N, C-alpha and C positions, 0 to 999 in steps of 0.2 A: 450116253452123251451128256445127260443132265448131271450124272455123277461126276463126270470129268470136269464139267463147268464149275460145279460146286467145289471140287478139289482145287481147281485153278484159282477160284475166288478166295478160298481159304489161304492159299499160299501168298496171294497178293496182300490180303489183310494181315497175315502173320508177319510178312516182310515189312509192311508199312508200320505195324506196331513196334517191331524191333528197331526200325530206323528212328522212330519217335523216341523210344526209350534211350537209345544210344545218344540221340541229340540232347535229351534232357541231362544225361550223365555227363556229356561233354560240357554243357553249359555250367553244371555244378563245379566241375573241375576247373574250368576257366575262371569262374567267379572266385573260387578259393585261391587261385594263383594271384588274382588281382588283390584280394585281401592280404595275402602274404607280402606282396610288394608294398601295399599301402601302409601296413603297420610294421614293416621291416622285420618280419619274422625270419629267423635264421636257424642254423643247425642247432643252436642252443635251445631253441624253443620246440622244434619239431625234428625228430631224428628220422622219421620215416613217414611218408604219405603214400598210401597205395589204395587202389580201388578194388572192390569186389563187384559182383554182378549188379547189385542195386544200391550200394552205399560206399562211402569213403571212410576208411578207418584212419585214426590219428594216434600215433604213439608219442607221448610227451616225456620230456625230461624235467623232473621237478625235485628239488628247487634248481633253478639254473645255477651252474657252477660259479658264475660271476656274482651271484648274490650270497655266496658262501665265503666265510673266512676260515682259512686252514692253519694259520699260525697260532698255536696254543697260547703263546705269550700275549698276543693281541686280544684273544678271546678272554683270557683271564683278567686282563686289564678292565674289562667291562664289569666283571664280578667284584673286583676290588674297588672300583669307583662307584658302583651302584649295588651295594651289598644286600639291599632289601629284596629277598627272593620270593618267588612263588614256588612252593614246594608241592610236587604232584606225585601221588601214588594212586594205585587202583586196587580196590578190594572187590575181586571178581569183576563185575561189570560196572561198579560204582566208583567214580573218581573221588578221591579225597584230596582236598586242597587246603594248604595253610600258607600264610604270609609271615615271614620272619627274616631277620638279618642273619646272614651266614658269613663266617670268616674263613678265608682260604689259607691253609697252612699245610705244607708238605704233601701236596696233592690230595688233600682232604678238605671238605667243607665241614665246619663245626658250628653247632647251634644248640638252642634249647627252646622249648615251648612249654606251655602250661600242661601239667600232668593230667588235667581233666579233658584236654583236647583228644578227641577220638583218633586223631592221626597218630598218636603215640604207639598204637598197636602195629602200625606199619613202618615206623621208623626204628626198626630193630631187626635182628635175625637175618641180616643180609638181604632184606626185602628190596626189590628194585625201586628206584626213585629218580625223579628228574627235578632239578632246580633251575628255574628260569630267572635270569637277571635282565631286566629291561633298561636299556640305556635311552638316549635321546630318540624321539620319534615324532613325526609330524606329517601332516597332509602337505602334498606338493601340488600347487596350482600350476597348470600349463602356462599361466601368464608370466611366470618367472623364467621360462625357457627362451632361448634365442631361436629355436626351431619349433615346428608345430608338433605338439605332443598331446597326450591324454592325461587326465588327473591320475594321481597315484599316491601312495603312502610310503615314506622312507623310514627306516628304523635301524637301530643297532641293538642286537639282542644276543645273549649268550645262554646256551643250554648246557648244563652239566648232568651227564647220565652217570648213575652209579648205584651202589648198594648201601643201605643204612645199617648202622650198628648203634646199639644203646650204650651210653656212657653211664656206668653205675658207680664209679669212684667219685665220691663227693668232692675230694680235693681237685680232681681233674675238671669237674664241672665248674668249680669256683675259679680255677685258673683260666678256663676258657672264657668266663665272664670278664675277668680282669683283662685278658688279651683283647676281647671284643671291644671293651670300653676304650682301651688305649688306641685301638685302630680307629674307632668312630670319633674320638676326641682330637685326632690329628688334624692339622699340625700344631694347633695352639696348646692342646692338653690343659684346658682350663679346669678340668675336673679329673681326679684320679681316685679310683676305687681301690681299697686295700683288701688284700686276701683275707686278713683276719678281722674284718669288720663284722661285728655281731649280727648285723642285719643280713649279711650274706649267709650266715649259718641258718637263719630262719627261712630265707628265700629258697635256698637250695632244696628244701623239703617239698617245695611245690612245683618244681620244674622237672622236665624230662630232657636230659642231655643226650645228644646224639652226634654222630659224625657220618659223613657220606664219603665212602671210598670211590673216587672218581674213576670210571672206566674210559670215558671219552668226553671231549668237549665238542660242541657244535656252535659255530658262529653264524648267525643270521644277520648279514649286513646288506641291507637293500639301500643303495646309495646312488641310484641312477647310473649304475656302471655301464649300461647299454647305450648311454647317450654320448654326445661329443664332449670334448673337454670343457667348453664354455658352459654347457648345460649342467655338467657334473659340478662345476664350481658354483653355479647359481643355486643348485639344489643343496649344496653344502652350506652356503650362507643362509638359506631359508631354514635349514635344520637348526643351525645355531641361533638364529634370530627368534624363531618360534619357541625355542626352549629357554630363552632368556626373558620372555615376556613375564610380566608380573602376574602372580596368581592371587594377589591380595583380595580382589573383589570376589573371586570364586570361593576362597576359603572363608571369607566373612559371611557369604551367603549360606554356605553349608553349615557353619557354626550357628547361625541364626535359626535355620530351619531345624537343626538337630537338637538344640538345647532349649527351644521354646515349644 
């Protein structure tokens, strides 16, 4: 009789524990649904939400498709307008990073860096490389939106993935320098460098010329695309305004600290 009572009590306790756990899980799922509605999560953010016995698993899609640009011409425009690139390679587990202007020509990026830069060992031999071109970017305050939103950061960035090859022909390196100068001096062309300038002959001995064969472009365009048309326009104007602000005081401050 005692054994039967103990068994019955165990069943009651087990059932009660199960019901409590189920209630907790139900509350978690209900809370998640409220969050999804509150922050307007949709199929672009979460492709699948499902539960297991004691937790909720979340499968994400990143980056959201509406934050990507797929038109190569539009992406290349970023590289042409903002040619000063961040060039990234990896030697085993160590990232190697260099900043230099790159000129786009016939689906290639052409540039040169100092021969003493350790990056030169990776900018040859079809070694994989990524060049990042950063366009306008800015913090977006919720105060500029017509609807209730959270703070964010908007940007226009182009990634060029490819393989690097060394340029060993001195005449090709000099020609690339002339082409780069012509591009950077546009549209006024106040200065022109000559291919046969004696200073070029001296300079070319100290640079490593290279080209990047581009395998694919990737456009990272975060422009408040998930907002309504009014908020998108407000974010656009904020991006323009903040990138037109004078940087005179900042540059003066940096020069003062650096040279003193």
